[in-house]
matplotlib code that plots the C-alpha trace (Angstrom):
import matplotlib.pyplot as plt

x = [25.0, 23.5, 25.3, 23.1, 23.9, 27.7, 27.6, 25.8, 28.2, 31.2, 30.0, 28.6, 25.3, 22.3, 18.9, 16.8, 14.1, 16.3, 18.3, 15.2, 14.5, 18.1, 18.8, 22.2, 24.1, 21.9, 18.9, 20.0, 20.3, 16.8, 15.6, 17.3, 15.7, 12.3, 12.6, 13.7, 10.8, 8.4, 9.3, 6.5, 3.8, 5.3, 5.5, 1.9, 0.7, 2.7, 0.8, -2.6, -3.5, -1.8, -4.1, -4.3, -6.9, -7.2, -8.5, -11.2, -12.3, -12.2, -14.2, -17.2, -16.8, -15.0, -14.2, -17.7, -17.4, -14.0, -15.5, -18.6, -17.0, -14.4, -17.1, -19.0, -15.9, -15.3, -18.8, -18.9, -15.4, -15.6, -19.0, -17.6, -14.3, -15.7, -18.5, -16.4, -13.2, -15.0, -17.4, -14.7, -12.4, -15.2, -16.1, -12.6, -11.7, -14.9, -16.7, -15.7, -16.8, -15.1, -12.2, -11.7, -8.0, -7.4, -9.4, -7.4, -4.5, -6.2, -8.3, -5.1, -4.4, -6.3, -3.7, -1.3, -3.4, -3.7, -7.1, -6.1, -5.2, -8.6, -10.0, -8.2, -9.2, -12.8, -13.2, -12.1, -14.2, -17.4, -17.4, -19.8, -17.6, -16.4, -17.1, -19.9, -22.1, -21.4, -22.3, -25.4, -26.6, -26.1, -28.0, -31.0, -30.9, -30.6, -29.3, -26.2, -28.2, -30.8, -30.9, -29.1, -25.9, -24.4, -21.5, -18.3, -16.6, -18.6, -18.2, -19.9, -17.6, -14.6, -15.9, -16.2, -12.6, -11.4, -13.5, -12.3, -8.7, -8.4, -10.7, -7.8, -6.5, -9.7, -9.5, -6.0, -6.5, -10.0, -8.8, -5.9, -8.4, -10.7, -8.1, -6.9, -10.3, -11.1, -12.2, -14.0, -16.2, -17.5, -17.9, -20.1, -22.0, -22.8, -23.8, -26.2, -27.8, -26.3, -26.3, -23.3, -24.8, -25.5, -22.0, -20.7, -22.8, -22.7, -19.2, -16.8, -17.7, -17.5, -14.1, -12.6, -13.9, -10.6, -8.9, -11.7, -11.5, -7.7, -8.2, -10.9, -8.7, -5.8, -8.2, -9.5, -5.9, -5.1, -8.5, -7.8, -4.3, -5.3, -5.1, -5.1, -8.5, -10.5, -8.6, -9.4, -13.1, -13.5, -14.3, -13.1, -11.4, -8.6, -5.8, -7.1, -7.5, -3.7, -2.5, -4.7, -3.5, 0.0, 0.1, -3.0, -3.0, 0.7, -0.3, 1.8, 0.1, -3.3, -2.0, -0.6, -3.8, -5.7, -3.2, -3.6, -7.3, -6.8, -4.3, -7.2, -9.3, -6.5, -6.0, -9.8, -9.7, -6.9, -8.6, -11.8, -9.8, -8.1, -11.4, -13.0, -10.1, -9.7, -7.7, -9.1, -6.9, -6.9, -7.9, -5.6, -6.5, -3.0, -3.3, -4.1, -6.5, -8.5, -11.5, -14.9, -15.7, -19.3, -19.5, -21.5, -23.3, -25.7, -26.8, -24.8, -21.5, -22.3, -23.2, -19.9, -17.9, -19.5, -19.1, -15.3, -14.8, -16.6, -14.0, -11.1, -12.6, -13.6, -10.5, -7.8, -8.7, -10.8, -8.6, -5.4, -6.9, -8.2, -4.8, -2.9, -5.4, -5.1, -1.3, -0.9, -3.4, -1.4, 1.8, 3.9, 4.6, 8.2, 9.0, 12.2, 10.2, 8.4, 11.7, 13.1, 10.1, 10.6, 14.3, 13.4, 10.8, 12.9, 15.9, 14.0, 12.2, 15.5, 17.2, 14.2, 14.0, 17.6, 17.5, 14.3, 15.8, 19.0, 17.0, 14.7, 17.7, 19.1, 15.6, 15.0, 18.3, 17.8, 14.5, 16.2, 19.3, 18.2, 15.7, 14.9, 11.4, 12.6, 14.3, 11.4, 9.0, 11.2, 11.0, 7.2, 7.0, 9.2, 6.6, 3.7, 4.2, 2.3, -0.9, 0.0, -1.2, 1.6, 0.3, 0.6, 4.1, 5.0, 3.6, 5.3, 8.7, 8.3, 8.0, 11.0, 13.4, 12.3, 13.1, 16.4, 17.3, 16.4, 18.4, 21.5, 21.4, 21.1, 24.1, 26.2, 25.6, 26.5, 29.7, 31.1, 29.0, 27.8, 24.3, 23.6, 20.2, 17.6, 19.8, 17.0, 13.8, 15.3, 16.6, 15.4, 16.6, 13.2, 11.6, 13.6, 13.0, 9.2, 9.3, 11.2, 8.6, 5.7, 6.9, 9.1, 6.4, 6.4, 10.1, 10.3, 7.6, 9.0, 12.6, 11.3, 9.3, 12.5, 14.6, 12.4, 13.5, 17.0, 16.7, 19.0, 20.1, 21.6, 23.6, 24.7, 25.9, 27.8, 29.7, 30.5, 32.0, 34.3, 32.4, 32.3, 29.4, 30.1, 30.8, 27.6, 25.7, 27.4, 27.3, 24.1, 21.8, 22.3, 21.4, 18.2, 17.3, 18.0, 14.5, 12.9, 15.1, 14.4, 10.7, 10.8, 12.7, 10.4, 7.3, 8.7, 10.0, 6.4, 4.8, 7.2, 6.3, 2.7, 2.9, 1.4, 0.7, 4.2, 5.9, 3.7, 4.5, 8.1, 9.6, 12.4, 11.7, 11.2, 11.7, 8.8, 7.9, 5.4, 2.8, 3.2, 3.0, 0.0, -1.7, -0.7, -1.8, -5.1, -5.7, -5.3, -7.9, -5.3, -6.4, -5.1, -1.6, -1.8, -2.3, 1.4, 2.7, -0.2, 0.4, 4.2, 3.0, 0.6, 3.3, 5.8, 3.1, 2.5, 5.9, 5.1, 1.6, 3.1, 5.3, 2.3, 0.2, 2.8, 2.8, -0.9, -1.1, 1.6, 0.0, -1.3, -4.3, -2.9, 0.1, -1.9, -2.7, 1.0, 2.2, -0.4, 0.3, 3.9, 3.1, 1.0, 3.7, 4.4, 0.9, 0.8, -1.3, -1.6, 0.0]
y = [-34.6, -31.2, -27.9, -26.8, -29.9, -29.6, -26.0, -27.1, -30.0, -27.7, -24.9, -27.0, -25.2, -26.8, -27.0, -24.1, -26.1, -27.2, -23.9, -21.7, -23.2, -23.0, -19.4, -17.8, -16.0, -13.0, -15.3, -17.1, -13.9, -12.9, -16.4, -15.9, -12.4, -13.8, -16.6, -14.1, -11.7, -14.7, -15.7, -13.8, -15.3, -18.8, -18.4, -17.2, -20.2, -22.6, -21.7, -21.9, -25.4, -25.3, -25.6, -22.9, -22.3, -18.6, -19.3, -21.5, -18.6, -16.1, -18.4, -18.1, -14.4, -11.9, -13.9, -13.5, -9.8, -9.7, -11.4, -9.3, -5.9, -7.0, -8.1, -4.7, -2.8, -4.9, -3.8, -0.3, 1.0, -0.2, 1.6, 4.8, 4.9, 3.6, 6.2, 9.2, 8.2, 7.3, 10.3, 12.8, 11.2, 11.4, 15.0, 16.4, 14.2, 14.6, 17.8, 21.4, 23.6, 26.3, 24.9, 21.7, 22.4, 22.7, 19.7, 17.5, 17.6, 18.7, 15.5, 13.5, 15.4, 13.3, 10.5, 12.5, 12.0, 8.5, 7.4, 7.1, 10.7, 11.7, 9.6, 11.5, 14.9, 14.1, 12.4, 15.8, 17.9, 15.9, 14.6, 15.7, 18.4, 19.4, 22.6, 21.2, 19.6, 22.6, 25.0, 23.0, 22.9, 26.7, 27.3, 25.1, 25.8, 22.1, 20.9, 18.5, 15.3, 16.8, 16.3, 13.6, 13.4, 10.5, 8.8, 9.0, 6.4, 3.5, 1.1, 3.6, 6.3, 4.0, 3.3, 7.1, 7.8, 5.1, 6.4, 10.1, 9.2, 6.2, 7.3, 8.8, 5.2, 4.9, 8.4, 8.1, 4.9, 5.7, 8.9, 7.3, 4.8, 7.5, 9.5, 6.4, 5.5, 5.9, 9.3, 7.6, 5.6, 8.8, 10.5, 7.6, 7.7, 11.4, 10.7, 8.2, 10.6, 9.4, 11.8, 12.4, 10.1, 7.3, 7.6, 7.2, 4.3, 2.3, 3.1, 4.8, 2.7, -0.6, 0.0, 1.5, -1.3, -3.1, 0.2, 0.8, -2.7, -2.3, 1.0, -0.6, -3.5, -1.2, 0.8, -2.5, -3.7, -0.6, -0.9, -4.4, -3.4, -0.5, -0.5, 3.0, 4.0, 0.8, 0.8, 4.5, 4.1, 0.8, -1.4, -5.0, -6.3, -8.8, -6.2, -5.2, -9.0, -9.6, -6.8, -7.8, -11.5, -10.4, -7.9, -8.5, -12.3, -12.8, -15.6, -15.4, -18.6, -17.1, -13.9, -15.8, -17.6, -14.4, -13.0, -16.1, -15.4, -11.9, -13.0, -15.3, -12.2, -10.6, -13.5, -13.6, -10.0, -10.4, -13.4, -11.3, -8.5, -10.8, -12.4, -9.0, -7.8, -11.0, -10.5, -7.0, -3.8, -0.2, 0.6, 2.9, 5.0, 4.8, 8.5, 10.7, 13.3, 15.7, 13.9, 15.4, 17.6, 18.3, 22.0, 22.4, 25.6, 26.8, 24.4, 21.5, 23.4, 24.2, 20.5, 19.3, 21.9, 20.9, 17.2, 17.6, 20.1, 18.0, 15.1, 17.5, 19.6, 16.7, 14.6, 17.2, 20.8, 20.5, 18.1, 20.0, 23.2, 21.6, 20.0, 23.3, 25.1, 22.3, 22.2, 26.0, 25.7, 22.9, 24.6, 21.4, 21.9, 22.9, 21.3, 19.2, 16.1, 16.7, 17.3, 14.1, 12.2, 13.7, 12.6, 9.1, 8.8, 10.5, 8.2, 5.1, 5.9, 7.1, 3.8, 1.7, 3.6, 3.3, -0.5, -0.9, 0.8, -1.1, -4.5, -3.5, -2.7, -6.2, -7.8, -5.6, -6.5, -10.1, -10.0, -8.2, -10.3, -13.8, -15.4, -18.5, -18.9, -19.6, -16.1, -14.3, -16.1, -15.0, -11.4, -11.6, -13.2, -10.5, -7.8, -9.5, -8.1, -4.9, -7.1, -8.3, -6.2, -4.8, -6.6, -9.9, -9.2, -8.1, -11.4, -13.4, -11.9, -11.6, -15.4, -16.6, -13.7, -13.8, -17.6, -17.0, -14.3, -16.6, -19.5, -17.3, -15.8, -19.2, -20.7, -17.6, -17.8, -21.5, -21.2, -17.7, -16.6, -13.5, -12.4, -11.2, -9.8, -9.2, -8.5, -8.6, -8.0, -5.6, -3.1, -1.5, -4.5, -6.2, -3.0, -2.5, -6.1, -5.7, -2.5, -4.3, -7.1, -4.6, -2.0, -3.9, -3.9, 0.0, 0.2, -2.7, -1.6, 1.9, 0.8, -1.7, 1.0, 3.1, 0.1, -0.3, 3.0, 1.3, -0.5, -3.3, -1.1, 1.3, -1.5, -2.6, 0.8, 1.2, -2.0, -1.0, 2.1, -0.1, 0.4, -2.7, -3.6, -1.5, 1.6, 1.0, 0.9, 4.0, 6.2, 4.9, 3.2, 5.4, 8.8, 7.3, 5.4, 8.4, 9.8, 6.4, 5.6, 8.9, 8.5, 4.8, 6.1, 9.0, 6.8, 4.2, 6.9, 8.4, 5.0, 4.0, 7.4, 6.4, 2.8, 2.1, -1.7, -3.1, -0.2, -0.5, -4.3, -4.5, -1.2, -1.3, -0.5, 3.4, 4.0, 6.3, 7.7, 10.2, 7.6, 5.8, 9.0, 10.3, 6.8, 6.7, 10.3, 9.7, 6.4, 8.5, 11.0, 13.7, 14.6, 18.1, 17.0, 14.4, 17.1, 18.0, 14.6, 13.9, 17.2, 16.4, 13.0, 14.8, 17.4, 14.7, 12.8, 15.9, 15.5, 12.6, 14.1, 17.4, 15.3, 13.6, 16.6, 18.6, 15.8, 16.0, 19.7, 19.9, 17.3, 18.5, 16.9, 14.1, 13.2, 13.2, 9.5, 8.4, 10.6, 9.6, 5.9, 6.5, 8.4, 5.4, 2.6, 2.7, 1.4, -2.4, -4.2, -0.9, -2.4]
z = [-46.2, -47.1, -46.9, -44.0, -42.1, -42.7, -41.4, -38.2, -37.7, -38.3, -36.1, -33.4, -33.5, -31.8, -33.4, -32.8, -31.3, -28.4, -28.0, -27.6, -24.2, -22.9, -21.6, -21.8, -18.9, -18.9, -19.1, -16.1, -14.1, -15.2, -14.1, -10.6, -10.4, -11.2, -8.6, -6.0, -6.7, -6.6, -3.1, -1.3, -3.5, -3.1, 0.7, 1.0, -1.2, 0.8, 3.9, 2.5, 3.7, 7.1, 10.1, 12.7, 15.5, 14.6, 11.1, 12.5, 14.8, 11.9, 9.5, 11.8, 12.9, 10.6, 7.4, 6.0, 6.5, 4.9, 1.8, 1.7, 2.1, -0.7, -3.0, -2.5, -3.2, -6.5, -7.6, -6.4, -7.4, -11.0, -11.5, -10.0, -11.8, -15.1, -15.3, -14.2, -16.2, -19.5, -19.4, -18.7, -21.4, -24.0, -23.1, -23.4, -26.5, -28.6, -27.3, -27.5, -24.5, -22.4, -20.1, -22.1, -22.6, -18.9, -18.0, -20.3, -17.9, -14.7, -14.6, -13.7, -10.6, -8.1, -8.8, -6.6, -3.4, -2.1, -1.1, 2.7, 2.6, 1.2, 3.9, 6.7, 5.2, 4.5, 8.1, 9.7, 7.1, 7.4, 11.0, 13.6, 15.0, 11.5, 9.6, 7.4, 10.0, 12.5, 9.8, 8.8, 12.4, 12.9, 9.6, 10.5, 14.2, 15.1, 18.5, 18.7, 18.2, 15.7, 12.0, 10.0, 8.0, 6.1, 7.8, 5.6, 7.7, 6.2, 3.2, 0.9, 2.1, 1.4, -2.1, -2.8, -1.7, -4.0, -6.9, -6.4, -6.5, -8.9, -11.8, -13.6, -14.5, -16.6, -17.8, -19.2, -21.0, -22.3, -23.6, -25.5, -26.9, -28.0, -29.7, -31.7, -33.0, -36.7, -38.0, -41.0, -38.7, -37.0, -40.4, -41.5, -38.3, -38.8, -42.5, -41.2, -38.8, -35.6, -32.7, -30.5, -27.8, -30.4, -31.8, -28.3, -27.3, -30.4, -31.8, -29.4, -26.2, -27.8, -29.4, -26.2, -23.9, -23.7, -22.5, -20.0, -18.6, -18.1, -16.3, -14.1, -13.4, -12.3, -9.9, -8.5, -7.8, -6.0, -4.0, -3.0, -2.0, 0.2, 4.0, 5.3, 3.9, 5.1, 8.6, 9.1, 8.1, 10.1, 7.1, 7.7, 4.6, 4.0, 4.4, 7.9, 8.7, 7.7, 9.9, 12.9, 12.5, 12.7, 15.4, 17.4, 17.4, 16.5, 14.1, 10.9, 9.5, 9.8, 8.2, 5.3, 4.7, 4.7, 2.3, 0.1, -0.1, -1.0, -3.7, -5.0, -5.5, -7.3, -9.7, -10.3, -11.1, -13.6, -15.2, -15.7, -17.1, -19.7, -20.6, -21.1, -23.2, -25.1, -28.3, -28.9, -28.7, -29.5, -33.0, -34.7, -37.8, -39.2, -40.2, -37.3, -38.2, -36.0, -34.6, -35.3, -32.4, -31.1, -30.1, -26.9, -26.1, -23.3, -20.7, -22.4, -22.1, -18.5, -17.7, -19.4, -17.5, -14.2, -14.9, -15.5, -12.6, -9.9, -9.8, -9.8, -7.1, -4.9, -5.6, -5.4, -5.0, -1.9, -0.2, -1.0, 0.3, 3.4, 4.1, 3.7, 6.1, 8.7, 8.5, 8.8, 11.8, 13.5, 12.9, 12.3, 8.6, 9.0, 12.4, 12.8, 13.2, 9.9, 8.1, 9.6, 8.2, 4.8, 4.9, 5.9, 3.2, 0.6, 1.2, 1.3, -1.9, -3.6, -2.7, -3.9, -7.2, -8.0, -7.2, -9.3, -12.3, -12.2, -11.9, -14.6, -16.9, -16.3, -17.1, -20.1, -21.7, -21.0, -22.8, -25.6, -25.9, -24.7, -27.1, -24.9, -23.8, -20.2, -20.1, -21.5, -19.2, -16.3, -17.3, -17.5, -14.1, -12.7, -13.5, -11.8, -8.4, -9.2, -9.1, -5.5, -2.6, -0.4, 2.7, 0.8, -0.1, 3.3, 4.9, 2.2, 3.0, 6.9, 7.3, 5.3, 6.3, 9.9, 9.9, 8.3, 10.8, 13.6, 12.1, 11.5, 14.9, 16.6, 14.6, 15.3, 19.0, 19.0, 17.0, 17.9, 20.9, 19.2, 18.1, 14.6, 15.6, 12.9, 9.8, 7.3, 9.2, 11.5, 8.9, 5.6, 3.5, 3.8, 2.9, -0.3, -1.1, -0.9, -3.0, -5.7, -5.7, -5.7, -8.1, -10.6, -13.3, -13.2, -13.8, -16.2, -18.6, -18.7, -19.5, -22.1, -23.8, -23.9, -25.2, -28.1, -29.6, -29.8, -33.1, -34.2, -37.1, -34.5, -32.9, -36.4, -37.4, -34.0, -34.6, -38.3, -36.7, -34.5, -31.2, -28.9, -26.8, -23.8, -26.0, -27.8, -24.6, -23.3, -26.5, -28.2, -25.7, -22.7, -24.3, -25.8, -22.5, -20.2, -20.3, -19.8, -16.9, -15.3, -15.7, -14.3, -11.2, -10.7, -10.9, -8.5, -6.1, -5.8, -5.5, -2.6, -0.8, -1.0, 0.0, 3.4, 4.0, 3.2, 5.1, 8.1, 8.5, 7.6, 8.8, 11.3, 15.0, 15.6, 11.8, 10.6, 7.3, 6.1, 5.3, 8.6, 10.6, 8.9, 9.5, 13.2, 13.9, 12.0, 14.0, 17.2, 15.8, 15.7, 12.1, 12.3, 12.9, 10.2, 7.7, 7.4, 6.4, 4.2, 2.3, 1.9, 0.2, -2.2, -3.1, -4.0, -5.9, -8.0, -9.7, -12.1, -12.6, -13.8, -16.2, -17.6, -17.7, -19.7, -22.3, -22.6, -22.7, -25.3, -27.5, -30.9, -32.6, -34.6, -32.6, -29.2, -29.5, -30.0, -27.3, -24.9, -25.4, -24.8, -21.7, -20.4, -20.9, -17.2, -16.4, -16.3, -18.8, -20.8, -23.9]

ax = plt.figure().add_subplot(projection="3d")
ax.plot(x, y, z, "-o")
ax.set_aspect("equal")
plt.show()
C-alpha cells in the first residue's frame, strides 16, 4: 500500500472526486437559501400548463398586443441606450473638449430617476394643457384643436423614457471597457493613418462589444420588469397583463401563466447576451497609460458638448426642475402625509437592505469556504433573481404564501377556534421576501467583490498570531468588508425605494409607499400632487449616484480603469 493510500486510510479522508459534490454545513445553508429564493420562479413555472378560461380569452384579444409591444421595446430600447451610452462613453474617454470632466460623472445622474417618474413628469409637461403645447398654440395663434403634436403617451414615448433613464448602464460599462483597451493598438492605428472615427469603428467598438452587450441586457431587463411607465402610457405589456389578471379578473393562474411568458422573454434575453459575449471579455493593457486623446475644437467641440449635455438635460435636469416646481406649486412637499410615506418607504427599504446584506454574507462565505460544486451552484442560483421582473416574483410568492395562510388559518380555527389571518401575505414579510429574491444579486456580487480583498495569507497570518475564526472575522475581515457592506446595503436600499410592481401587488392593506402613492396619483391624473413623492424617490436615488460619481471624478488617468471596474461590481453580469 502506498504512503498516500495509508494516509487516506488513517485520516479517513474521502477521495476528492466524491467530496467535491457533498456540501458542508455552510454549504447546506446556502442550498436552503437558494431553494427558498427559487420558490417564485418554480411556482410560476408550475402553473404554465394549467388550463384557465381567461387565458383562452386573452390569447385571441390582448396576448398578441402584449407580445408585439414587448418585442418593439426589445428593439427600440437597445438601439437608444446603445447609441447614447456608447457615444457618450467614447467622447468623454477618448476626446478632449470643454466640460468633459463634468460629463464624466454627470452622465450617470439619470439613473437616480426611475422611468415611471420621467413618464409622470413628461406627461404633465407635454400634454395638451401643459406648458409646451399651450405656449406653442399661443406662439402660432392656433386654436385648441389646431396643429399637431406627438403623443408622449404611446409606445415610442415609453421607449424614449426607458432610453433616457437606462442608458447609464451602457455608459458605465462601455467607459470601463474603453479605459482598459490597449494603448499600443491605438498608437499603431494612428501610425497607419486611421482617423478617430476609423479607430473607434474598427478597434474600440469590437473590443468593447461584450461590455456594451452586458449594459444593453441590463437596460432591457429593467425595461421588461417595468410596470409604472407602460401602465401610465397605456402600453399593454406582460406586466400590465399580470396586474390586470390578478386584480381585474381575480385569476392567479392566468397571472402566473402571463408571468411565465414574461420570464421566457427574460431567459431569451439572457441567452442572447451570453451568446453575444461568448468567451470574450475586457482587454486590459497590464500597464495603465494615458489613452491617446483627440482634441476637439470649433464645431466638433460644440457637437460633442451638445451630445453629452442632451441626455443629462432630458433624463435628469429638466425632470428634476419640473418636479421641484410642481411640488412647490402643489404645496404638499412637507405635509404630514408625505413624511409618513417617506417613513414607510425608508423603514421598508432599510429592513430589506439589512436582510439582503446579512444573507449575502452567508452566501459569500459559503462560496469561499465550501468548495463543493453543489454549494457553489446554489450561490449562483441565489443571484439570478435580478433577472426576474418584480411582477413575476410577486405572483410566484402570492400563490404559495396565500395558500399557506389559508391552510394555517383553517387548521387554527378547527383546532383552537382562533383565526391567524394573513400572517405572510397580510404583512410586510412577503414584501421583504420578494425584495430578497429580486435584489440578492446586487448585494451578493458587491459583498463577494469585497471578500476577494481578504486573501488566504491574511487568514494564515491571523491564525499564526493566535486568532481564532471569530476573532479573524472581527479583526481582519470586518474592517476590510465594511465599505463593501455599506455599498451593498445602500444600493439595495435605493432599489427597494424605486421598486413598484412587487410592492404594488404584495403590499399590506392600507400600506402605501412613495412609489405607490406617486403611481396612484398619476393614475388619477393628479400629476401635480404626484411630484412630491416622485421628487423624494429621486433625491434618495441620488445617494449611490453621488458615491459612484465621486469615484469617477477622483479617478486619475492610469488607475481609472481599475477603480471604475471596482465601482461596477454591483452590476449583475459585469464581471
